[in-house]
N, C-alpha and C positions, 0 to 999 in steps of 0.2 A: 449775589444769587447765581450768577453762571458759574463761579467756582464751585458752589454746592452741587449744581447739576453735574459738571464735570467729575466731581469726587464720586457722586452716586453712580454715575455712568461706569466710571472705572472700576469701582467696587463691584457693580453687576457683572462686568465682563470677567474680572478675575474669579468671581464666584462660579461662573458658568464654565470657565476653563477648568477649575478645580473639580467641578462636578463631573466634566466629561471624562476625566482620566480613567475612573475605573471603567466606564463603558467601552473606552478604546481598548484596554487590557481584555476585557470580557470578549469582545468580537474576535480578537486575535486568537485567543484559546480556543474558541469554537471552530474556527476555520482550520486550525491544526487537527483538532480532535476528529473533524469531519475528513480530512484528507487520509489521516491515518486509518480510521476506520473502514474507508472504502479501498485501501490498498494502494494509495495514490501516494505514499510517503517516499522514503528514499528508494531509489532505484538499485537493483543488483550490482554488484561489482564482479569481476573476474575472481576475486577472492571468496566471494560468497558462492560462487558456482562451484568452485574446487572444494569447498567445506560441504556443500550440500552432496555433491557426488561422492566425496569421501564417506559421508555418513551414509548414503545410499549403499556404497559398497560393503560397509560393515554390515548394514542391516539385512542385506540380501546374500552376503558372503559371496561376492564377486571375486572372480579371479583378477590378477594384476591386469591382464590383456582386456578382459571385459571393462574394468574400471577406466583403462586408458582409452578404450572406444568410445565409452559414454562420454568421459571427459573432453575428449577431442571433439565429439559432436556438439556437446554443450556450449563449448567455447565458440564454435563456429556459429551456432545458432544466436548465441548472445551478441556476437559482432554484427550479424545481419539484423537483429533487433535493435540494436544501438543506432545502428545507420538509419533504420526506418523511424525511430523516434526523434532523430534530430530533425529540427525544424517543424516538428508536429506539436501544436498547441491545441489542446482539448477545447479551449475556451474560444479560439478563433477558427477551428476546423467547422467545416459545413457537415451536415448529417451524412452526406454521401462519403466524405473523407473519413469520418469515424467509423461507418459501416465497412470501408475498405480496409481500414487498419484492424478492426475487429476480425474481418475474414482471414487476413494475414495471419493474424495470431492464431486463428483456429487452424490454419493449414500448418503452422509451425508445431501446434500441438499433436496433429495427426503424424507429421514426420517424426516426432518424438517417439510416439507409441511405436511406430513402424520400426524405428531404429532399436529401441529397447527390446523388441520382440525378437529381432534378428540377433542382438547380442547376448541375450539371457537364455537361460535354459527354461523350459517350460514351467518348473517349480518356481524359479526365481521370479519370472514374470507373473505368475499367478500370485505370489506373495507381494509383488510390487503393486499389482492391481488393488489387492485387499487394502494395504497400507494406504494407498492414494484414495481409495473410496472412503476409508475412515477419516482421513484428513479432511475430505470435502464435506463429510457429514458434520464434523465438528466445527468447521467454519460456518455452516449453514445453521446450526443450533443457536438459539439465545443463549446468551451467557448467564449463569447464575450469580456473577459478580455485580457488585453495586455499582453505580455510575462512578463513585469515588474510586473504586479499586480499578476500574477500566481507564482512569485518567481523566474522567469526564466530570463535569461540574453537575450536581444534582439539581433539578428544576426549582426555580426560587419560588417561594409562595409566601403566604402571610402567616406570622406567628411562628412559635417553636413547637407547637404541638399538635 
């Protein structure tokens, strides 16, 4: 009798363990999707910045001097931002610390705009602003893609139809 109870108990434990495997995988996928959707995925590298500045130079037809000035500025700002982020944890930060970080990032954006305005011609800067505003609008608009196309799982429901 004890042996039958032990076998049933073991079978129940094994069944529950097997039943939990899909749930564990589902939670991991959701967490990754949320982070990527909120822009909290991989941080930029110096190589990413060089690529972005090179693309900007082509798009705005910047001179080599303009491109070098912007690249130097962006790399310096990247190092400052990287130093600020070290030791900063969103999960453990207080509301005041998050606000301070947000404020510093805002100051960095203001400095970037000021530097770009100094380096670029009026026409280049106007084109830059237009392209920046278009990118911002694209990010804010809901996507026409299905959840599967965006890398997300569709909501689970009953039945197939």
